[in-house]
C-alpha positions in Angstrom: -10.1 48.9 8.5 -13.8 48.1 9.4 -15.0 45.6 11.9 -15.9 43.2 9.1 -12.4 43.3 7.7 -10.8 42.5 11.1 -13.1 39.5 11.5 -12.0 38.1 8.1 -8.4 38.6 9.0 -8.7 36.7 12.3 -10.7 34.0 10.7 -8.1 33.3 7.9 -5.4 33.2 10.6 -7.3 30.6 12.6 -7.7 28.5 9.4 -4.0 28.7 8.7 -3.2 27.5 12.2 -5.6 24.6 11.9 -4.0 23.6 8.7 -0.5 23.6 10.2 -1.8 21.5 13.1 -3.3 19.0 10.7 0.0 18.8 8.8 1.9 18.1 12.0 -0.6 15.3 12.9 -0.1 13.7 9.5 3.7 13.8 10.0 3.3 12.1 13.4 1.1 9.4 11.9 3.8 8.7 9.2 6.4 8.3 11.9 4.3 5.9 13.8 3.8 3.8 10.6 7.5 3.7 10.1 8.0 2.5 13.7 5.4 -0.2 13.2 7.2 -1.4 10.0 10.5 -1.6 11.9 8.9 -3.7 14.6 7.4 -6.1 12.1 10.8 -6.5 10.4 12.4 -7.3 13.8 9.8 -9.9 14.6 10.4 -11.6 11.2 14.1 -11.8 11.9 13.5 -13.4 15.3 11.2 -15.9 13.8 13.8 -16.9 11.2 16.4 -17.3 14.0 14.0 -19.6 15.9 13.3 -21.8 12.9 17.0 -22.1 12.2 17.7 -23.1 15.8 14.8 -25.7 15.7 16.3 -27.3 12.6 19.7 -27.5 14.1 18.4 -29.3 17.3 16.4 -31.8 15.2 19.5 -32.6 13.1 21.7 -33.1 16.2 19.1 -35.4 17.8 18.7 -37.5 14.6 22.5 -37.9 14.3 22.7 -38.9 18.0 19.9 -41.5 17.8 21.3 -42.9 14.5 24.7 -43.3 16.1 23.1 -45.2 19.0 21.3 -47.5 16.6 24.4 -48.2 14.6 26.3 -49.2 17.8 
């Protein structure tokens, strides 16, 4: 092998390593996106729970005040 051939071999190896690193980074980004989606879903569920609780309290207050008025 000549010096030129050795350089080409080492260059192609470096490129392969860089490509592998890029692929790993992409996978990490995908995982982060999935985590963000999960967090959004949890927030939505909490919001629903709060709304439901709010309605319940309003109903109970209304019934209580109506009962007082009737008496």
